[in-house]
MITI-43119 format. One line per field, with one value per residue (C-alpha): residue in one letter; x, y, z. Coordinates in pm, 1 decimal, m for minus. Each point is the difference from the previous one (the first is absolute). Example, Ala and Ser with C-alpha at 12.3 -4.5 7.8 and 13.67 -1.06 7.14 Angstrom:
! MITI-43119
guvex = (a / s)
u = (1230.0 / 137.0)
v = (m450.0 / 344.0)
w = (780.0 / m66.0)
//
This chain:
! MITI-43119
guvex = (m / d / k / s / k / v / l / f / l / a / s / i / a / f / s / y / v / i / a / e / d / p / k / k / l / f / k / d / a / v / d / n / c / s / k / t / q / e / p / i / l / d / h / s / i / i / d / a / a / i / k / q / a / n / l / n / a / i / y / a / k / s / v / l / c / v / y / q / s / l / g / v / m / d / d / k / g / s / v / k / i / d / q / v / q / k / f / l / g / n / l / i / d / d / a / d / r / i / e / e / i / a / e / l / c / s / k / e / k / n / t / p / e / q / t / a / i / e / l / f / n / c / i / a / r / s / v / k / e)
u = (6402.4 / 358.7 / 85.3 / 179.1 / m308.4 / m229.9 / 233.9 / 26.2 / m383.5 / m47.9 / 247.4 / m172.5 / m341.1 / 127.2 / 167.9 / m323.4 / m200.5 / 237.9 / 136.5 / m14.3 / m9.4 / m239.0 / 30.0 / 367.5 / m75.2 / m251.0 / 251.3 / 270.7 / m231.2 / m94.7 / 367.0 / 99.0 / m281.5 / 76.7 / 338.6 / m156.5 / m334.1 / m86.5 / m137.6 / 165.6 / m241.9 / 146.2 / m129.9 / m133.6 / m217.5 / m131.6 / m65.6 / m206.0 / m178.3 / m100.7 / m132.3 / m199.9 / m80.4 / 104.8 / 322.5 / 32.3 / m4.3 / 343.4 / 147.8 / m177.1 / 316.7 / 178.0 / m285.9 / m19.1 / 374.9 / m48.7 / m294.0 / 184.7 / 312.0 / m216.5 / m182.9 / m336.4 / m26.9 / 170.6 / 223.9 / m305.2 / m179.8 / m250.7 / m100.3 / 92.4 / m278.9 / 174.1 / 297.2 / m236.8 / m143.6 / 347.5 / 89.4 / m322.9 / 79.6 / 284.9 / m246.6 / m318.8 / m61.6 / m358.9 / 1.3 / m348.5 / 91.0 / 321.4 / m197.4 / m261.1 / 258.9 / 208.0 / m313.2 / m109.2 / 330.1 / 139.5 / m203.1 / 208.8 / m25.4 / 92.1 / 373.2 / 228.1 / 94.1 / m363.6 / m51.1 / 301.1 / m121.4 / m358.1 / 120.4 / 216.7 / m281.0 / m267.7 / 212.1 / 74.1 / m366.8 / m109.6 / 255.2 / m100.6 / m362.9)
v = (14355.7 / m96.7 / m354.6 / m101.6 / 85.3 / m191.4 / m302.2 / 9.6 / 20.2 / m275.4 / m228.3 / 67.0 / m69.0 / m323.2 / m107.9 / 64.6 / m223.7 / m291.9 / 41.4 / m256.4 / 257.7 / 282.8 / 144.7 / 59.5 / 169.2 / 219.3 / 84.1 / 68.9 / 228.3 / 193.1 / 37.4 / 111.5 / 252.2 / 137.0 / 101.1 / 224.5 / 111.7 / 250.1 / m41.8 / m335.8 / m291.5 / m267.1 / m344.7 / 120.4 / 258.1 / m259.7 / m247.6 / 262.3 / 102.4 / m353.3 / m46.5 / 322.3 / m57.3 / 356.1 / 135.7 / 372.2 / 163.9 / 162.1 / m332.1 / m12.8 / 43.8 / m265.1 / m253.4 / 84.5 / m73.4 / m338.4 / m109.0 / 105.3 / m189.5 / m310.2 / 27.7 / 63.5 / 339.0 / 98.9 / 307.0 / 212.2 / m88.0 / m241.2 / m301.3 / m337.2 / m214.4 / m331.8 / 108.2 / 109.8 / m347.6 / m150.3 / 236.2 / m97.7 / m366.0 / 38.7 / 121.3 / m205.3 / m356.0 / 41.6 / 64.7 / 144.4 / 239.5 / 103.3 / 81.1 / 189.1 / 208.4 / 71.4 / 125.3 / 210.7 / 153.1 / 59.8 / 311.6 / 276.9 / 340.9 / 355.6 / m51.2 / m301.8 / 87.4 / 4.3 / m329.5 / m154.3 / 120.0 / m116.4 / m334.6 / m49.4 / 107.3 / m199.1 / m316.8 / 48.1 / 49.3 / m293.1 / m245.2 / 76.4 / m88.8)
w = (2772.5 / m76.3 / m120.2 / 325.4 / 214.1 / m237.9 / 4.2 / 385.0 / 36.1 / m260.5 / 184.5 / 335.0 / m153.7 / m163.2 / 327.0 / 189.3 / m236.0 / 26.5 / 347.6 / 270.8 / 274.0 / m90.6 / 357.3 / m62.5 / m330.5 / 174.4 / 274.5 / m260.2 / m199.7 / 314.2 / 84.9 / m348.9 / m27.0 / 346.0 / m136.0 / m264.6 / 146.3 / 276.8 / 255.2 / 67.4 / 5.9 / 225.9 / 99.6 / 335.3 / m167.2 / m240.8 / 281.8 / 194.9 / m315.2 / m67.1 / 349.1 / m28.5 / m371.7 / m65.8 / m134.2 / 11.9 / m342.9 / 63.6 / m95.8 / m339.3 / m212.3 / 206.1 / m42.3 / m375.5 / m19.2 / 181.7 / m219.6 / m317.4 / 113.1 / 57.1 / m328.2 / 173.2 / m170.3 / m324.9 / m61.3 / m90.0 / 332.9 / m136.3 / 214.2 / m150.3 / 134.1 / m82.3 / 205.8 / 284.0 / m2.7 / 18.0 / 281.7 / 185.6 / m53.9 / 248.8 / 261.7 / m70.1 / m99.0 / m131.1 / m376.6 / 1.4 / 270.5 / m179.4 / m313.2 / 199.9 / 187.9 / m319.5 / m179.5 / 293.4 / 77.2 / m351.8 / m74.3 / m135.9 / 167.7 / m125.3 / 31.0 / 12.0 / 358.9 / 104.3 / m178.5 / 193.8 / 340.4 / m65.5 / m131.8 / 326.4 / 232.3 / m190.2 / 11.7 / 368.1 / 77.5 / m205.7 / 128.3 / 352.9 / m67.2)
//
């Protein structure tokens, strides 16, 4: 990975951790990843997937890009559970529930793309409960 891409991802991850508006960071990450990934993952697709707790696997590369941009997954596709917990903290107020969902959903699959899709779907299912 070239230095400019590493620097960009690091700055996004750092911004995510200290940001006052994580929803804007998520939106920006989706918008940026939609410029480089096919098929295009837009906000209406994400909203529908959250409601159904199921995002189609064709968006796996896009979700991986978003999670890497936010620092939730590293450049090798490994889940960073502490960042998953911070991400969940923007959705849930219950610290025990955050830890439970992060532990449940941070299981790595055969590929980084599969991990990203399962992480998204698991969080969507768990937050709905």
